[in-house]
C-alpha positions, 0 to 999 in steps of 0.5 A, a space after each residue: 862703174 856698178 858702184 857709181 851707177 848704184 849711187 848716182 840717184 843719191 848723188 844727184 838728189 844731194 846735188 839738187 838739194 844743195 843747189 836749191 839751197 844756194 841763194 838765187 842771186 848767187 846761182 848765175 852771178 859772178 865766177 867767184 860766187 858761183 864757184 863757191 856756191 857749186 863747190 859742195 856739189 863738185 866735190 861730191 861728184 869728184 868723190 863719186 867719180 873716184 868710187 866709180 873707177 875703184 872696181 876697175 882699179 881693184 881688178 887691174 891691181 889684182 892682175 898686176 899682183 898676179 903678173 908680179 908673182 908669176 914673173 918673180 916666183 923663181 927670181 926672188 925669195 918666195 918667203 919675201 914674195 909671200 910677205 909682200 903679198 900679205 902686206 899688200 892685201 892688208 894695206 889695201 883692205 881699208 880702200 876696199 872698205 871705204 869704197 864699199 861703204 860709200 854707196 851704202 851710207 846716206 850722204 849728208 851735206 857738208 860731210 864729203 870732206 870726211 870721205 875725202 880724208 878717208 880715201 886719202 888715208 886708205 889709198 896712202 896705205 895701199 901705196 905703202 903696200 906697193 912701195 914695199 916691193 922696192 924694199 923687199 924685192 928690188 934689192 934681191 933680184 937681178 937687173 932685168 927683174 929690177 927693170 920689170 919692178 920699175 915698169 910695174 911701179 910706174 904703170 901703177 902710178 899712171 893707172 892710179 892717176 886715171 882713177 884717183 886724180 879727182 881726189 887730189 889728196 888720195 892720189 898724192 898719198 898713193 903715188 908718194 907711198 908707191 914711188 918714194 921707197 923706190 926713189 930712196 932705194 935708187 938714190 942710196 944705191 951709190 952708182 951713177 946709173 942708180 942715182 940717175 934712175 932715182 932722179 928720173 923716177 922723182 921727176 916722173 912722180 912730180 910730172 904725174 902729180 902735175 898731170 893729175 892736177 890738170 885732169 882734175 881741173 878739167 873734171 871740175 870745169 866739166 862738173 861746174 858746167 853740168 851743175 850750172 846747166 842743172 840749175 838753169 834747167 831747174 830755174 826754167 822748170 820752175 819758170 815753166 810751172 809758174 807760167 802755167 800756173 799764171 796761165 791757168 789763173 788767167 784762164 779762170 779769171 777770164 772765165 769768171 769775168 766772162 760769166 759775170 759780164 754775160 749776166 748784165 749783158 743779158 739784162 741789157 739785151 732782154 729788155 731792149 728786144 722786148 721794147 723793140 718788139 713792143 711797137 710802143 716806141 717812136 722812131 728815134 727811140 727805136 733807133 737808139 734801142 737798135 744801137 744798144 742791141 747791136 753794140 751789146 751783141 758785139 760786146 757779147 761776142 767779145 765776152 764769148 770769145 774770151 770765155 771760149 779761149 779760157 775753156 780751150 786753155 783749161 781743157 773745158 771744151 768737149 766735142 759733142 759729135 754727130 753726123 753733120 750735113 756739111 752742105 746744109 751747114 755751109 749754105 746756112 752759115 753763108 746766108 747769115 752774111 748776105 745782108 752785110 754783103 749786100 750793104 757793101 756790094 760784096 759778091 758772096 758765093 758758095 761752091 759745094 759738093 753734094 751729100 758730104 757728111 762728117 762726124 763732128 760737133 755741129 756747133 763747133 764746126 759752124 763756129 769755125 766757119 763763122 769766124 773764117 767768113 767774118 774774117 774775110 768780110 772784114 778785109 774784103 774791099 767794098 764791091 769785092 768777092 768772098 767765096 765759100 767752098 766744100 769738097 772732098 780730097 782723098 780722105 779729107 773734107 776741105 772747107 775753104 773761105 777765099 776773098 780778094 782782099 789784101 791777103 795775108 803776108 807770108 811773115 804773118 801766116 803763123 802769127 795770125 793764129 796766135 791769141 790776141 794777134 790781129 793781121 791789121 793792128 794799125 790805127 787805120 784798120 776798118 774793123 775792131 775785134 779781139 784777135 781771137 777768132 782765128 785762134 778759136 777756129 784753129 783750136 776747134 779744128 785741131 780738136 776735130 783732128 784736122 788742120 787749118 791752112 792759109 795761102 794766097 787766093 786766086 785773085 791775090 787775097 787770102 785763102 783759108 782751107 780747113 782739112 778734116 778727116 772724112 768719116 763715112 758715118 756715125 759710129 754705134 751709139 751716136 745719133 745720126 742727126 744733122 746740126 740744124 735739127 737740134 733746137 738747142 744747138 740751132 738757138 746757140 748757133 743763131 746767137 753766135 751768128 747774130 753777134 758775129 754779123 753785128 760786129 760787121 756793121 759797115 764802118 764808112 758812110 758819106 759825109 752828111 750835111 751840117 746838122 743842128 741849129 745851135 749858135 755855139 759854132 761849127 763842130 767837125 766830128 771825125 768818126 768812122 763808126 756810124 752809130 758813134 758818129 750819130 751819138 756825137 752829133 746828137 750830143 752836140 746838135 742842140 748847141 752847135 752846128 755839126 758836120 761829119 766825116 768818116 775817115 781822116 783824109 775826108 776830115 782834112 778836106 772838110 776842115 779846109 772847106 768849113 774852117 770849123 770852131 773845133 774838131 772832134 776826131 777818133 784815133 782809129 779810122 780808115 785811110 788816115 787815123 787820128 794820130 796821123 791827122 793831127 800833124 796834118 791839120 797843124 801843117 796848114 797855117 789856116 787851121 792852126 788855131 782850131 782846137 782838136 779833141 782826140 777820142 780814143 778807146 786806148 789808154 796809151 799815155 805815150 800816144 797821148 803825150 805825142 799828140 798833145 805835143 803835135 797840137 791836140 788840145 784835149 783827150 777824151 777816153 771812151 766810154 765817156 759821159 755826154 755831159 763831159 763831152 759838152 763841157 770840154 767842147 764848150 770850154 775850148 770853143 769859148 777859148 777859141 772865140 775869145 782868142 779870135 775876138 782879142 786877135 780881131 781887136 788887136 788887129 783893128 787897133 793896129 790898123 787904126 794906129 797905122 792909119 793915123 801914122 800915115 795921115 800924120 806923115 802925109 800932113 807933115 809932108 804937105 806942110 
């Protein structure tokens, strides 16, 4: 086995090289093509197996020769014993040479057949040496010793089967050269017992070859499976490398795009803030500027999320640890959400221990808490509760955020931490987002050596718990500063907080009275984002009267009440989304003739086709130009009014004709 181990790396390298040369379409195709593709590797492994067994065979053969000499030393002519011994040694020498050279010779693809032929010749000569015992020794010893020689030759054949079966030609040559001299001697003996013994030995020879073929077939199947698995591993390894390369490319792309987007966003936010603080703008202009600023902040937060994920994927996030006053950090972060909570009548509370300090990166830690509080505020109902907590449990500091919203289903408690995965992907969700907040929080917590858990809150909502290892103080060389003491860090955190809170604008308002005094007709706008709703109203009010609703259910009620000339509906709305509203509208005959324009931020062709089939007349993808919106609305309103006029005229003509026919029938009856 030492020979095989010494050579195994070369064999495996050759096998991998030859496997790599096989066309990919043949690696995992049909049985026939796969067998042909793997044949060189399998034959190489079979030769390797034989060579690996050769040292054991040589030792066993030497012991067998010693046993023959010991038993027959006084029973057979010694000169013949010595002749046989010398002949066997000389005839076995080629096998020693081939086995010795094989691991020391570089393997060349396609040359394994030469080694098989060399082994067949070498072991055939060794078999001649064993078969010579039948000619030189068998006739010159008595019956007990003849039986001993038969036993030795039979055992030699069985032992050779175990070692030589992988290379069929070598085993057949060895077994034939070993057995046939004895078979010939027995068949030529003349006696019935001698002939019978010769026939039995011939049968044993044939059976041994058949059994060796079965052993070889098992080895071939095993090796074929091994190489197929090796190919799968190579393919999987390449696929893994390709996926990692693609992921790195994607991360670099996201980082580059995020950086490029931050510059124009800065040029939007900077002048907007300057105009807002200048005091030179009228009320309407200030309202529009506020809309621009808030939505630019939301866009900047999404860009920052993408940039953070790209940095986390490429290992570009490093922790700048310092001693952080967690009580102050928690209270300050929670206070950022007080305005939003007050607008939605959400009870926002904090429960903290006293004097809890931690060695951590303050900016990253506050980012974690911002994301958890933002997530809670998205899902808590109006009038609900959000609680932030801080305590020490053993060697851990535990930050918790709990709400009394719908909670997180057990099946989603791992998935919500995956990138771009949102707990609510339906068209009725109340808030948008990239689905990266919890992902970023989890990875930042793990960078601190902690973990984040999600479970059920006391009131049935979600409970997020962040466990961080407690550090009693800052190590040498680390400044004992508090997170808010660093102006640069505080400014960065204020920016992130402003972006996060901007994303939590209340997304529902009561329906407003009909606005606008235009004579173009009545338009019903269904949009849950108040700022988008105001924008749509401002676009249409000069030419139309405009009514609004802020969810699909409310929109259906107002449509039945007002019978508008056109309905302009968003897809993503709470309670009932636009995709469910369209068939609901068409289910009411009195609303069947009202054209519907669907607004969507999704480029979803399947949804577009489905809603057009269910009764929508047009689609408009955000963002869009106000001129395009007015043109589409004008065309559909004009078509509806034209249809209404034609239907009125046809109805009037039909009524007149029916009336004339009735009068004529009456006169005929009178006459």
